[in-house]
Residue, then its C-alpha position, 0 to 999 in steps of 0.5 A: m621335632d625340630k621346627k625351623s621357622t622361616p622368617n617373614y620378611i617384608s618387601k621393599e615396597e611394603a617397607n616404603e609404604m609403611i614409612e610413607n604412612a608413618l610420615r603422613r600420620h606424623n605430619r598430620r599430627s604435628t600440623i594439628i598440634s602446631s595449629v593449636l599452639g599457634w592459636i593459643l599463643i596468638g590469643g595470649y598475645s592479643f589478650g595481653l596487647f588489649q590489656a596494655v592498650q586498655n591501661v594506657 
């Protein structure tokens, strides 16, 4: 009972679609993370600036 399994290859179009989906997902996540970090840094800078101005 030798079963020869045929490999399931994907086509070039399917591979390109998978890559595009992965890049789209990565870009969306990285944009969200960058936005959140940017707002945190701007908030911290503003807080420090206001504290410095208040103490002058």
